[in-house]
Backbone as a chain_set.jsonl record, in Angstrom:
{"seq": "MSDCCSPKGYRWIFSERSARADAKRYRRKGLDSTSRRIVDFLKEQGVEGRTVLEVGGGIGAIQIELLKAGASRAVSVELTPTYEDVAADLLRENGLADRVERTVMDFAETAGRVSSADIVILNRVICCYPDMPRLTGAAADHARQLLVMSFPRRTWWLRMGLGMGNAILLLLRREFHIFLHPPTKIISTSRQHGLEQVLDEQGVMWTIAALKRVA", "coords": {"N": [[0.841, -1.19, 0.0], [0.545, 2.219, -0.815], [2.09, 5.331, 0.385], [0.176, 7.29, 0.255], [-2.216, 6.273, 1.087], [-3.005, 5.282, 4.036], [-3.545, 2.915, 6.779], [-4.79, 4.435, 8.786], [-5.935, 6.486, 7.262], [-7.798, 5.027, 5.698], [-9.467, 4.095, 7.739], [-10.568, 6.486, 8.579], [-12.088, 7.331, 6.368], [-13.739, 5.067, 5.879], [-15.434, 4.599, 8.254], [-16.689, 3.621, 11.57], [-18.961, 5.105, 11.944], [-19.818, 5.641, 9.297], [-20.36, 3.03, 8.577], [-22.55, 2.403, 10.223], [-24.39, 4.219, 9.164], [-24.627, 3.246, 6.54], [-25.778, 0.744, 7.052], [-28.213, 1.474, 8.208], [-29.428, 2.758, 6.039], [-29.599, 0.602, 4.255], [-31.33, -1.134, 5.627], [-33.658, 0.354, 5.486], [-34.053, 1.002, 2.732], [-32.982, -0.958, 1.123], [-30.661, -2.287, -1.307], [-28.259, -0.036, -2.808], [-28.298, 1.618, -6.048], [-26.169, 0.798, -7.774], [-25.159, -1.528, -6.532], [-27.491, -3.038, -6.619], [-27.763, -3.439, -9.378], [-25.577, -5.095, -9.815], [-26.283, -7.382, -8.308], [-28.681, -8.108, -9.608], [-27.696, -8.769, -12.156], [-26.096, -11.003, -11.513], [-28.017, -12.748, -10.533], [-29.371, -13.273, -12.89], [-27.448, -14.777, -14.166], [-27.425, -16.95, -12.561], [-27.231, -18.046, -9.334], [-27.582, -20.103, -7.624], [-26.408, -22.341, -5.261], [-23.801, -21.472, -5.563], [-20.557, -20.225, -4.574], [-19.389, -17.217, -2.977], [-17.093, -14.559, -3.079], [-16.379, -11.539, -1.711], [-14.583, -8.625, -1.971], [-13.856, -5.922, -0.004], [-16.509, -5.393, 0.754], [-17.887, -3.945, 2.66], [-20.648, -3.45, 4.698], [-21.716, -5.803, 3.897], [-24.018, -6.145, 2.324], [-24.544, -6.946, -0.362], [-23.67, -9.597, -0.273], [-25.553, -10.685, 1.51], [-27.925, -10.443, -0.006], [-27.344, -12.113, -2.181], [-27.019, -14.581, -0.919], [-29.603, -14.956, 0.036], [-30.775, -15.32, -2.401], [-29.948, -17.801, -3.111], [-27.224, -18.497, -3.174], [-24.547, -20.448, -1.796], [-22.477, -20.082, 0.18], [-20.524, -17.354, 1.579], [-17.614, -15.304, 1.501], [-16.144, -12.585, 3.075], [-13.85, -10.025, 2.617], [-12.274, -7.492, 4.211], [-10.68, -4.304, 4.43], [-10.387, -2.705, 6.687], [-11.274, -2.856, 10.214], [-13.631, -1.596, 10.795], [-16.217, -2.074, 9.885], [-17.098, -4.432, 10.922], [-18.67, -5.049, 13.288], [-21.212, -3.961, 12.708], [-21.8, -5.336, 10.34], [-21.919, -7.95, 11.312], [-24.189, -7.775, 12.936], [-26.189, -7.374, 10.986], [-26.041, -9.82, 9.62], [-26.881, -11.59, 11.61], [-29.496, -10.653, 11.99], [-30.649, -11.444, 9.626], [-30.459, -14.142, 9.72], [-28.13, -15.41, 8.773], [-25.614, -15.763, 9.766], [-24.043, -18.042, 10.015], [-23.244, -18.628, 7.485], [-21.461, -16.94, 6.349], [-18.143, -15.969, 6.163], [-16.072, -13.668, 7.618], [-13.248, -11.599, 7.239], [-10.442, -9.545, 8.111], [-8.098, -7.924, 6.255], [-5.444, -6.995, 3.99], [-6.288, -7.67, 0.946], [-4.999, -7.679, -1.571], [-2.36, -7.925, -0.836], [-2.192, -10.28, 0.631], [-3.553, -12.39, -0.622], [-3.276, -15.102, -0.974], [-4.089, -16.351, 1.316], [-6.765, -16.711, 1.138], [-9.45, -18.644, -0.075], [-10.426, -19.63, -3.414], [-13.439, -18.663, -5.219], [-16.688, -19.219, -6.69], [-17.879, -16.882, -7.625], [-16.539, -13.673, -7.704], [-16.407, -10.448, -6.298], [-15.828, -7.02, -6.761], [-16.838, -4.238, -5.72], [-16.942, -0.913, -6.205], [-14.345, -0.615, -5.229], [-11.834, -0.729, -6.453], [-11.177, 1.899, -7.073], [-10.322, 2.868, -4.699], [-7.884, 1.912, -4.113], [-4.36, 1.901, -4.466], [-2.665, 0.181, -6.046], [-3.755, -1.011, -8.679], [-3.359, -3.155, -10.657], [-2.367, -5.265, -9.06], [-4.416, -5.74, -7.166], [-6.686, -6.218, -8.813], [-5.725, -8.341, -10.351], [-5.325, -10.328, -8.392], [-7.967, -10.707, -7.568], [-9.097, -11.637, -9.969], [-7.694, -14.057, -10.28], [-8.846, -15.51, -8.255], [-11.41, -16.025, -9.074], [-13.461, -18.516, -9.986], [-15.519, -18.747, -11.786], [-16.933, -16.222, -12.369], [-16.039, -12.768, -12.405], [-16.988, -9.778, -11.039], [-17.077, -6.316, -11.276], [-17.185, -2.892, -10.174], [-16.455, 0.418, -11.109], [-15.332, 3.868, -11.294], [-16.515, 5.853, -14.038], [-14.445, 7.129, -16.635], [-14.629, 10.095, -17.091], [-14.494, 13.596, -18.089], [-15.623, 15.29, -16.228], [-15.752, 13.751, -13.925], [-13.039, 13.337, -13.508], [-12.291, 15.964, -12.897], [-13.857, 16.454, -10.574], [-12.984, 14.425, -8.784], [-10.315, 15.111, -8.662], [-10.427, 17.572, -7.326], [-11.506, 16.66, -4.919], [-9.429, 15.006, -3.996], [-7.46, 16.932, -3.624], [-8.501, 18.36, -1.475], [-8.509, 16.353, 0.483], [-5.766, 16.016, 0.72], [-4.967, 18.51, 1.723], [-6.218, 18.385, 4.183], [-4.774, 16.417, 5.3], [-5.472, 13.666, 5.329], [-4.552, 11.187, 4.551], [-5.493, 9.6, 2.461], [-6.591, 8.668, -0.809], [-8.34, 9.04, -3.874], [-8.646, 7.006, -6.706], [-8.611, 7.124, -10.201], [-8.469, 4.82, -12.063], [-7.579, 3.731, -15.346], [-10.24, 2.376, -17.196], [-9.821, 0.596, -19.371], [-7.385, -0.566, -18.758], [-8.007, -1.875, -16.398], [-9.754, -3.861, -17.338], [-8.073, -5.169, -19.186], [-6.117, -6.156, -17.487], [-7.6, -8.048, -16.045], [-8.2, -9.821, -18.106], [-5.698, -10.833, -18.657], [-5.5, -12.729, -16.77], [-6.943, -14.9, -17.532], [-9.67, -14.405, -18.089], [-12.703, -13.405, -19.803], [-14.523, -10.646, -21.057], [-17.969, -10.171, -20.361], [-19.877, -8.368, -19.752], [-20.514, -4.928, -19.972], [-21.554, -2.301, -18.603], [-22.704, 0.917, -18.527], [-23.198, 3.378, -16.157], [-24.386, 6.481, -14.711], [-22.298, 7.443, -13.077], [-20.842, 5.15, -12.501], [-19.231, 2.301, -13.867], [-20.175, -0.994, -14.575], [-18.629, -4.009, -14.83], [-18.308, -7.314, -16.018], [-16.606, -10.392, -16.031], [-15.876, -13.55, -17.423], [-14.668, -16.809, -16.641], [-12.51, -18.361, -18.882], [-13.046, -21.334, -20.582]], "CA": [[0.0, 0.0, 0.0], [1.38, 3.409, -0.919], [2.016, 6.265, 1.503], [-0.998, 8.162, 0.145], [-3.38, 5.615, 1.68], [-2.569, 4.555, 5.221], [-4.656, 2.352, 7.544], [-5.488, 5.534, 9.456], [-6.759, 7.149, 6.256], [-8.932, 4.165, 5.374], [-10.399, 4.061, 8.871], [-11.28, 7.758, 8.631], [-13.088, 7.328, 5.3], [-14.666, 3.953, 6.085], [-15.484, 4.608, 9.716], [-17.839, 2.987, 12.216], [-20.126, 5.965, 11.693], [-20.299, 5.385, 7.94], [-20.916, 1.678, 8.58], [-23.9, 2.487, 10.8], [-25.246, 4.925, 8.206], [-24.881, 2.319, 5.434], [-26.712, -0.284, 7.523], [-29.521, 2.114, 8.372], [-29.98, 2.979, 4.697], [-29.928, -0.716, 3.692], [-32.532, -1.633, 6.297], [-34.821, 1.151, 5.055], [-34.262, 1.109, 1.294], [-32.365, -2.037, 0.372], [-29.394, -2.008, -1.982], [-28.131, 1.134, -3.667], [-28.554, 1.259, -7.442], [-25.051, 0.052, -8.361], [-25.169, -2.87, -5.934], [-28.665, -3.738, -7.138], [-27.452, -3.863, -10.75], [-24.673, -6.249, -9.712], [-27.06, -8.534, -7.837], [-29.612, -8.51, -10.665], [-26.921, -9.459, -13.186], [-25.685, -12.322, -11.023], [-29.212, -13.593, -10.499], [-29.62, -13.703, -14.266], [-26.46, -15.817, -14.476], [-27.703, -18.085, -11.701], [-26.361, -18.076, -8.151], [-27.947, -21.25, -6.794], [-25.327, -23.234, -4.874], [-22.473, -20.915, -5.83], [-19.848, -19.534, -3.492], [-19.147, -15.804, -3.264], [-16.023, -13.844, -2.387], [-16.471, -10.101, -1.952], [-13.475, -7.854, -1.417], [-14.305, -4.561, 0.262], [-17.969, -5.386, 0.703], [-18.492, -3.085, 3.68], [-21.599, -4.081, 5.619], [-22.057, -7.134, 3.386], [-25.384, -6.177, 1.799], [-24.593, -7.771, -1.572], [-23.577, -10.996, 0.148], [-26.846, -11.062, 2.081], [-28.904, -10.596, -1.081], [-27.009, -13.288, -2.981], [-27.327, -15.758, -0.113], [-31.064, -15.096, 0.007], [-31.145, -15.762, -3.748], [-29.578, -19.196, -3.3], [-25.796, -18.777, -3.034], [-24.345, -21.373, -0.679], [-21.662, -19.466, 1.219], [-19.819, -16.143, 1.164], [-16.45, -14.836, 2.256], [-15.966, -11.137, 2.971], [-12.516, -9.551, 2.989], [-12.354, -6.043, 4.423], [-9.371, -3.727, 4.725], [-10.394, -2.159, 8.043], [-12.226, -3.555, 11.086], [-14.697, -0.666, 11.188], [-17.539, -2.545, 9.458], [-17.341, -5.797, 11.384], [-19.778, -5.167, 14.244], [-22.471, -3.691, 12.006], [-22.026, -6.45, 9.412], [-22.335, -9.111, 12.112], [-25.583, -7.536, 13.336], [-27.046, -7.612, 9.822], [-26.08, -11.256, 9.359], [-27.747, -12.209, 12.628], [-30.876, -10.26, 11.713], [-31.118, -12.181, 8.452], [-30.27, -15.572, 9.935], [-27.094, -15.871, 7.851], [-24.304, -15.653, 10.418], [-23.265, -19.272, 9.845], [-22.945, -18.849, 6.065], [-20.521, -15.915, 5.889], [-16.865, -15.836, 6.881], [-15.542, -12.319, 7.451], [-11.866, -11.449, 7.675], [-9.874, -8.21, 7.89], [-6.738, -8.026, 5.742], [-5.219, -6.385, 2.688], [-6.447, -8.803, 0.027], [-3.971, -7.641, -2.618], [-1.078, -8.321, -0.256], [-2.211, -11.617, 1.251], [-4.655, -13.122, -1.253], [-3.043, -16.534, -0.857], [-4.761, -16.872, 2.518], [-8.199, -16.792, 0.867], [-9.797, -19.638, -1.091], [-11.154, -19.177, -4.599], [-14.897, -18.764, -5.15], [-17.327, -19.214, -8.008], [-18.13, -15.484, -7.975], [-15.743, -12.691, -6.963], [-16.987, -9.12, -6.484], [-15.114, -5.805, -6.356], [-17.808, -3.17, -5.933], [-16.444, 0.404, -5.798], [-13.16, -0.895, -4.427], [-10.617, -0.467, -7.216], [-10.873, 3.337, -7.018], [-9.807, 3.191, -3.367], [-6.637, 1.172, -3.894], [-3.341, 2.439, -5.38], [-2.072, -0.804, -6.945], [-4.859, -1.655, -9.378], [-3.042, -4.472, -11.239], [-2.207, -6.306, -8.034], [-5.729, -6.042, -6.602], [-7.535, -6.812, -9.845], [-5.16, -9.638, -10.706], [-5.616, -11.277, -7.312], [-9.394, -11.014, -7.632], [-9.313, -12.469, -11.15], [-7.165, -15.398, -10.006], [-9.723, -16.194, -7.302], [-12.734, -16.221, -9.659], [-13.575, -19.769, -10.735], [-16.488, -18.585, -12.864], [-17.23, -14.836, -12.712], [-15.525, -11.615, -11.669], [-17.844, -8.614, -11.283], [-16.435, -5.126, -10.718], [-17.691, -1.56, -10.519], [-15.413, 1.439, -10.959], [-15.821, 5.13, -11.862], [-16.299, 6.156, -15.453], [-13.322, 8.063, -16.817], [-15.155, 11.271, -17.779], [-13.783, 14.816, -17.719], [-16.195, 15.888, -15.015], [-15.321, 12.953, -12.777], [-11.63, 13.668, -13.278], [-12.233, 17.25, -12.22], [-14.416, 16.315, -9.233], [-12.1, 13.625, -7.944], [-9.099, 15.897, -8.446], [-10.721, 18.528, -6.256], [-11.647, 15.899, -3.681], [-8.103, 14.586, -3.536], [-6.752, 18.119, -3.141], [-9.036, 18.655, -0.137], [-7.989, 15.315, 1.384], [-4.347, 16.307, 0.943], [-4.892, 19.674, 2.611], [-6.649, 17.949, 5.514], [-3.825, 15.38, 5.72], [-6.286, 12.498, 5.676], [-3.838, 9.976, 4.157], [-6.374, 8.807, 1.591], [-6.617, 9.19, -2.169], [-9.268, 8.362, -4.772], [-7.932, 6.712, -7.94], [-9.41, 6.946, -11.407], [-7.691, 3.918, -12.897], [-8.167, 3.592, -16.683], [-11.052, 1.156, -17.341], [-9.225, -0.354, -20.321], [-6.329, -1.294, -18.063], [-8.669, -2.782, -15.458], [-10.245, -5.012, -18.106], [-6.946, -5.915, -19.761], [-5.497, -6.893, -16.378], [-8.44, -9.219, -15.786], [-8.047, -10.752, -19.228], [-4.401, -11.483, -18.535], [-5.639, -13.814, -15.793], [-7.791, -15.964, -18.068], [-11.083, -14.043, -18.112], [-13.201, -12.675, -20.968], [-15.597, -9.75, -20.65], [-19.324, -10.522, -20.78], [-20.78, -7.26, -19.426], [-19.961, -3.58, -19.886], [-22.759, -1.501, -18.387], [-22.328, 2.264, -18.129], [-24.152, 4.193, -15.425], [-24.05, 7.899, -14.695], [-20.971, 7.578, -12.488], [-20.143, 3.888, -12.317], [-19.252, 1.221, -14.852], [-20.193, -2.358, -14.055], [-18.019, -4.932, -15.782], [-18.252, -8.707, -15.584], [-15.736, -11.226, -16.855], [-16.108, -14.97, -17.192], [-13.514, -17.681, -16.802], [-12.456, -19.041, -20.165], [-12.955, -22.796, -20.376]], "C": [[0.878, 1.243, 0.0], [1.166, 4.346, 0.259], [0.762, 7.136, 1.459], [-2.208, 7.584, 0.872], [-2.938, 4.745, 2.849], [-3.779, 3.895, 5.889], [-5.466, 3.42, 8.276], [-6.419, 6.253, 8.486], [-7.976, 6.334, 5.882], [-9.955, 4.146, 6.505], [-11.179, 5.366, 8.99], [-12.385, 7.796, 7.581], [-14.167, 6.281, 5.562], [-14.789, 3.692, 7.591], [-16.671, 3.806, 10.258], [-19.105, 3.792, 11.972], [-20.692, 5.728, 10.301], [-20.899, 3.986, 7.829], [-22.342, 1.69, 9.13], [-24.871, 3.17, 9.843], [-25.604, 4.021, 7.026], [-25.914, 1.263, 5.84], [-28.116, 0.281, 7.687], [-30.208, 2.302, 7.023], [-30.39, 1.645, 4.058], [-31.191, -1.28, 4.323], [-33.787, -0.923, 5.789], [-35.121, 1.008, 3.573], [-33.706, -0.056, 0.486], [-31.069, -1.589, -0.285], [-29.422, -0.677, -2.718], [-28.18, 0.669, -5.118], [-27.418, 0.445, -8.067], [-25.002, -1.373, -7.825], [-26.346, -3.689, -6.449], [-28.42, -4.234, -8.557], [-26.53, -5.078, -10.746], [-25.449, -7.502, -9.313], [-28.012, -9.023, -8.92], [-28.881, -9.259, -11.782], [-26.558, -10.875, -12.738], [-26.873, -13.273, -10.904], [-29.55, -14.114, -11.886], [-28.673, -14.827, -14.68], [-26.721, -17.101, -13.699], [-26.73, -18.169, -10.541], [-26.614, -19.291, -7.265], [-26.737, -22.153, -6.545], [-23.931, -22.693, -5.072], [-21.875, -20.258, -4.593], [-19.47, -18.132, -3.953], [-17.965, -15.316, -2.436], [-16.181, -12.373, -2.732], [-15.334, -9.401, -1.228], [-13.943, -6.413, -1.237], [-15.807, -4.421, 0.234], [-18.645, -4.578, 1.778], [-19.396, -3.859, 4.616], [-22.083, -5.437, 5.121], [-23.44, -7.252, 2.778], [-25.509, -7.042, 0.546], [-24.529, -9.249, -1.212], [-24.91, -11.495, 0.698], [-27.86, -11.325, 0.985], [-28.617, -11.831, -1.93], [-27.274, -14.584, -2.213], [-28.835, -16.006, -0.067], [-31.531, -15.636, -1.343], [-30.684, -17.184, -4.048], [-28.101, -19.515, -3.263], [-25.556, -19.597, -1.775], [-23.599, -20.739, 0.485], [-20.994, -18.219, 0.668], [-18.643, -15.891, 2.083], [-16.327, -13.343, 2.006], [-14.571, -10.783, 3.452], [-12.565, -8.035, 3.044], [-10.994, -5.518, 4.864], [-9.274, -3.164, 6.141], [-11.427, -2.896, 8.893], [-13.487, -2.759, 11.388], [-16.096, -1.137, 10.817], [-17.978, -3.821, 10.172], [-18.54, -5.929, 12.319], [-21.129, -4.975, 13.562], [-22.806, -4.838, 11.063], [-22.504, -7.694, 10.159], [-23.784, -8.975, 12.56], [-26.536, -7.834, 12.178], [-27.149, -9.101, 9.503], [-26.979, -11.972, 10.355], [-29.214, -11.894, 12.361], [-31.478, -11.074, 10.57], [-30.919, -13.687, 8.564], [-29.187, -16.19, 9.069], [-25.697, -15.902, 8.467], [-23.43, -16.88, 10.18], [-22.872, -19.533, 8.397], [-21.977, -17.813, 5.489], [-19.291, -15.922, 6.785], [-16.302, -14.45, 6.587], [-14.114, -12.27, 7.997], [-11.381, -10.056, 7.314], [-8.422, -8.372, 7.479], [-6.658, -7.247, 4.434], [-5.198, -7.515, 1.659], [-5.347, -8.837, -1.027], [-2.63, -8.141, -2.113], [-1.051, -9.779, 0.188], [-3.318, -12.49, 0.674], [-4.498, -14.628, -1.132], [-3.698, -17.162, 0.355], [-6.248, -17.103, 2.306], [-8.451, -17.805, -0.245], [-10.507, -18.992, -2.273], [-12.657, -19.36, -4.383], [-15.458, -18.768, -6.56], [-17.485, -17.784, -8.521], [-17.27, -14.598, -7.091], [-16.266, -11.302, -7.318], [-16.052, -8.052, -5.94], [-16.03, -4.624, -6.667], [-17.292, -1.858, -5.347], [-15.248, 0.275, -4.855], [-11.884, -0.482, -5.143], [-10.207, 0.995, -7.124], [-10.306, 3.762, -5.667], [-8.448, 2.548, -3.097], [-5.587, 1.608, -4.914], [-2.833, 1.452, -6.421], [-3.173, -1.6, -7.637], [-4.487, -3.02, -9.951], [-2.936, -5.586, -10.2], [-3.556, -6.723, -7.452], [-6.608, -6.76, -7.618], [-7.032, -8.196, -10.24], [-5.446, -10.7, -9.657], [-7.082, -11.687, -7.33], [-9.696, -11.934, -8.81], [-8.832, -13.911, -10.923], [-8.093, -16.205, -9.098], [-11.11, -16.513, -7.87], [-12.767, -17.505, -10.48], [-14.519, -19.62, -11.927], [-16.646, -17.125, -13.302], [-16.503, -13.853, -11.808], [-16.396, -10.423, -12.043], [-17.239, -7.421, -10.55], [-17.271, -3.889, -11.043], [-16.578, -0.564, -10.221], [-15.893, 2.714, -11.65], [-15.577, 5.218, -13.366], [-15.2, 7.21, -15.567], [-13.788, 9.25, -17.676], [-14.409, 12.517, -17.307], [-14.311, 15.397, -16.415], [-15.892, 15.073, -13.767], [-13.85, 13.196, -12.468], [-11.506, 14.962, -12.497], [-12.714, 17.134, -10.775], [-13.519, 15.537, -8.296], [-10.784, 14.338, -7.68], [-9.275, 16.908, -7.329], [-10.847, 17.816, -4.913], [-10.311, 15.466, -3.118], [-7.289, 15.759, -3.014], [-7.2, 18.476, -1.724], [-8.512, 17.635, 0.871], [-6.522, 15.555, 1.707], [-4.169, 17.472, 1.905], [-5.252, 19.3, 4.044], [-5.742, 16.864, 6.098], [-4.537, 14.092, 6.169], [-5.675, 11.17, 5.252], [-4.73, 9.013, 3.376], [-6.437, 9.483, 0.238], [-7.615, 8.372, -2.98], [-8.587, 8.212, -6.126], [-8.912, 6.503, -9.089], [-8.597, 6.097, -12.385], [-8.358, 3.77, -14.272], [-8.972, 2.297, -16.818], [-10.45, 0.133, -18.294], [-8.126, -1.186, -19.665], [-6.91, -2.259, -17.035], [-9.116, -4.052, -16.182], [-9.09, -5.835, -18.659], [-6.206, -6.711, -18.689], [-6.281, -8.155, -16.076], [-8.29, -10.261, -16.872], [-6.719, -11.488, -19.174], [-4.44, -12.66, -17.574], [-6.696, -14.831, -16.224], [-9.271, -15.679, -18.099], [-11.431, -13.299, -19.397], [-14.43, -11.875, -20.565], [-16.943, -10.184, -21.226], [-20.32, -9.421, -20.451], [-19.986, -5.969, -19.342], [-21.142, -2.621, -19.815], [-22.381, -0.147, -17.802], [-23.468, 2.948, -17.386], [-23.733, 5.649, -15.483], [-22.628, 8.101, -14.181], [-20.158, 6.295, -12.546], [-20.299, 2.975, -13.52], [-19.306, -0.106, -14.111], [-19.672, -3.278, -15.153], [-18.014, -6.329, -15.179], [-17.398, -9.485, -16.563], [-15.901, -12.675, -16.434], [-14.849, -15.769, -17.436], [-13.588, -18.41, -18.133], [-12.233, -20.517, -19.938], [-11.641, -23.312, -20.935]], "O": [[1.857, 1.308, 0.744], [0.215, 4.201, 1.027], [0.328, 7.659, 2.485], [-3.125, 8.321, 1.233], [-2.543, 3.595, 2.658], [-4.918, 4.268, 5.604], [-6.689, 3.318, 8.374], [-7.55, 6.59, 8.836], [-9.074, 6.878, 5.759], [-11.162, 4.178, 6.262], [-12.322, 5.365, 9.447], [-13.497, 8.242, 7.867], [-15.36, 6.572, 5.477], [-14.302, 2.687, 8.109], [-17.54, 3.371, 9.503], [-20.189, 3.23, 11.813], [-21.907, 5.624, 10.134], [-21.844, 3.777, 7.069], [-23.235, 1.059, 8.564], [-26.026, 2.761, 9.72], [-26.745, 4.025, 6.562], [-26.812, 0.932, 5.065], [-29.097, -0.375, 7.337], [-31.403, 2.045, 6.876], [-31.422, 1.574, 3.391], [-32.034, -1.845, 3.626], [-34.85, -1.533, 5.677], [-36.282, 0.903, 3.178], [-33.938, -0.132, -0.721], [-30.454, -0.613, 0.146], [-30.47, -0.241, -3.193], [-28.113, -0.529, -5.392], [-27.678, -0.5, -8.812], [-24.821, -2.319, -8.591], [-26.217, -4.889, -6.687], [-28.831, -5.342, -8.9], [-26.679, -5.98, -11.57], [-25.281, -8.56, -9.919], [-28.14, -10.23, -9.129], [-29.381, -10.261, -12.294], [-26.698, -11.829, -13.504], [-26.738, -14.471, -11.151], [-29.966, -15.262, -12.04], [-29.046, -15.715, -15.446], [-26.309, -18.188, -14.104], [-25.529, -18.346, -10.747], [-25.926, -19.48, -6.262], [-26.122, -22.662, -7.482], [-22.958, -23.387, -4.775], [-22.586, -19.802, -3.697], [-19.26, -17.883, -5.14], [-17.852, -15.621, -1.249], [-16.124, -11.995, -3.902], [-15.149, -9.569, -0.023], [-14.371, -5.765, -2.192], [-16.327, -3.423, -0.264], [-19.874, -4.522, 1.815], [-18.962, -4.817, 5.256], [-22.785, -6.146, 5.842], [-23.99, -8.351, 2.719], [-26.475, -7.793, 0.408], [-25.255, -10.061, -1.785], [-25.34, -12.605, 0.382], [-28.581, -12.321, 1.035], [-29.545, -12.52, -2.354], [-27.707, -15.575, -2.802], [-29.279, -17.153, -0.126], [-32.55, -16.323, -1.427], [-30.987, -17.721, -5.113], [-27.733, -20.689, -3.316], [-26.285, -19.455, -0.793], [-24.027, -20.839, 1.635], [-20.902, -18.036, -0.546], [-18.668, -16.216, 3.27], [-16.398, -12.888, 0.864], [-14.153, -11.178, 4.54], [-12.86, -7.375, 2.048], [-10.253, -6.195, 5.576], [-8.192, -3.149, 6.728], [-12.355, -3.498, 8.352], [-14.327, -3.211, 12.166], [-17.073, -0.645, 11.382], [-19.127, -4.24, 10.03], [-19.348, -6.842, 12.151], [-22.071, -5.728, 13.805], [-23.957, -5.268, 10.988], [-23.391, -8.404, 9.686], [-24.527, -9.957, 12.563], [-27.57, -8.474, 12.37], [-28.224, -9.589, 9.154], [-27.748, -12.857, 9.982], [-30.074, -12.765, 12.489], [-32.677, -11.354, 10.561], [-31.18, -14.424, 7.613], [-29.293, -17.349, 8.669], [-24.706, -16.053, 7.752], [-22.205, -16.768, 10.147], [-22.236, -20.546, 8.103], [-21.707, -17.809, 4.288], [-19.397, -15.886, 8.011], [-16.081, -14.102, 5.427], [-13.813, -12.818, 9.057], [-11.841, -9.457, 6.342], [-7.606, -8.888, 8.242], [-7.679, -6.886, 3.848], [-4.202, -8.226, 1.526], [-4.822, -9.905, -1.343], [-1.85, -8.715, -2.873], [-0.01, -10.433, 0.129], [-3.954, -13.249, 1.406], [-5.488, -15.358, -1.182], [-3.849, -18.383, 0.415], [-6.926, -17.631, 3.188], [-7.737, -17.817, -1.248], [-11.115, -17.931, -2.139], [-13.092, -20.1, -3.501], [-14.784, -18.367, -7.509], [-17.255, -17.508, -9.699], [-17.267, -14.749, -5.87], [-16.535, -11.009, -8.483], [-15.551, -8.152, -4.82], [-15.988, -4.078, -7.769], [-17.214, -1.71, -4.127], [-15.155, 0.958, -3.835], [-10.961, 0.05, -4.525], [-9.016, 1.302, -7.1], [-9.859, 4.898, -5.512], [-7.926, 2.629, -1.986], [-5.884, 1.679, -6.107], [-2.591, 1.837, -7.565], [-3.487, -2.721, -7.236], [-5.237, -3.975, -9.75], [-3.367, -6.714, -10.441], [-3.815, -7.912, -7.266], [-7.204, -7.793, -7.312], [-7.825, -9.116, -10.44], [-5.77, -11.84, -9.991], [-7.411, -12.857, -7.134], [-10.457, -12.892, -8.676], [-9.497, -14.864, -11.33], [-8.121, -17.434, -9.164], [-11.9, -17.197, -7.219], [-12.167, -17.573, -11.553], [-14.345, -20.281, -12.951], [-16.507, -16.823, -14.488], [-16.369, -14.075, -10.605], [-16.531, -10.093, -13.221], [-16.929, -7.499, -9.361], [-17.971, -3.846, -12.055], [-15.861, -0.681, -9.228], [-16.774, 2.651, -12.508], [-14.575, 4.725, -13.886], [-15.053, 8.069, -14.698], [-13.391, 9.387, -18.834], [-13.768, 12.503, -16.256], [-13.552, 15.926, -15.603], [-15.786, 15.628, -12.673], [-13.458, 13.253, -11.302], [-10.72, 15.058, -11.554], [-12.071, 17.647, -9.859], [-13.312, 15.933, -7.149], [-10.2, 14.194, -6.607], [-8.393, 17.083, -6.489], [-10.357, 18.305, -3.895], [-10.081, 15.545, -1.912], [-6.515, 15.607, -2.069], [-6.385, 18.847, -0.881], [-8.117, 17.998, 1.979], [-6.083, 15.325, 2.834], [-3.321, 17.426, 2.796], [-4.675, 19.822, 4.998], [-5.917, 16.445, 7.242], [-4.246, 13.524, 7.222], [-6.232, 10.118, 5.565], [-4.723, 7.801, 3.594], [-6.35, 10.707, 0.135], [-7.726, 7.159, -2.799], [-8.014, 9.171, -6.643], [-9.91, 5.794, -8.955], [-8.105, 6.592, -13.399], [-9.584, 3.692, -14.349], [-8.43, 1.218, -16.576], [-10.555, -1.07, -18.054], [-7.958, -2.365, -19.977], [-6.364, -3.342, -16.824], [-8.892, -5.166, -15.708], [-9.123, -7.064, -18.607], [-5.723, -7.812, -18.952], [-5.695, -9.218, -15.872], [-8.256, -11.458, -16.587], [-6.627, -12.64, -19.598], [-3.532, -13.491, -17.559], [-7.272, -15.533, -15.393], [-10.07, -16.614, -18.133], [-10.579, -12.65, -20.004], [-15.28, -12.365, -19.821], [-17.054, -10.52, -22.405], [-21.488, -9.517, -20.828], [-18.922, -5.917, -18.724], [-21.664, -2.185, -20.841], [-21.809, -0.069, -16.715], [-24.571, 3.083, -17.916], [-22.82, 6.007, -16.227], [-21.845, 8.841, -14.777], [-18.931, 6.336, -12.63], [-21.373, 2.891, -14.115], [-18.576, -0.319, -13.143], [-20.208, -3.315, -16.261], [-17.752, -6.508, -13.99], [-17.458, -9.265, -17.773], [-16.046, -12.986, -15.252], [-14.058, -15.452, -18.325], [-14.612, -19.006, -18.468], [-11.338, -20.911, -19.19], [-11.368, -24.51, -20.864]]}, "num_chains": 1, "name": "protein.A"}
């Protein structure tokens, strides 16, 4: 992990307070639009009996929805411990505590400690990590069938907005940076690990891409 993004910086951005707010919003309204698009796509592909690995899944809402839809088990890998208590509460509320394994670690650095899964998900995670090839490559290697990712569109107005946001974070010395990694490089990195793209869905801010393991 680079100096721009320290554990302290991640904990400030992805805090216990933000975890509670995310859980409150999920309980009231369900999934946000990007997460809902990911879940709907995976349901179309069929999730019955499949295993799920989500890196940076926060409170675990996508995992909960996929397990309800028939997925067998899920593993959640989170970079900070700030989401763990809230995520555990949600799992208990939904009767799914025994079907999800949660762990806190830097997945890109220690991916060998995690087993592969049928479905691997990186939802709004790549833009928060400096070493895109390492993170994306590790996720691709762990996907037995599908890798689903969401990342910001590379538009001029997003470049400008994120640039301003990063300048403010630098002034505040928050030790966090938002990355606008080139989408073509994200996809090409995944392809280098034996995957072929099957979905390229453009939203207002977020692109959802899915890649399938080549037989």
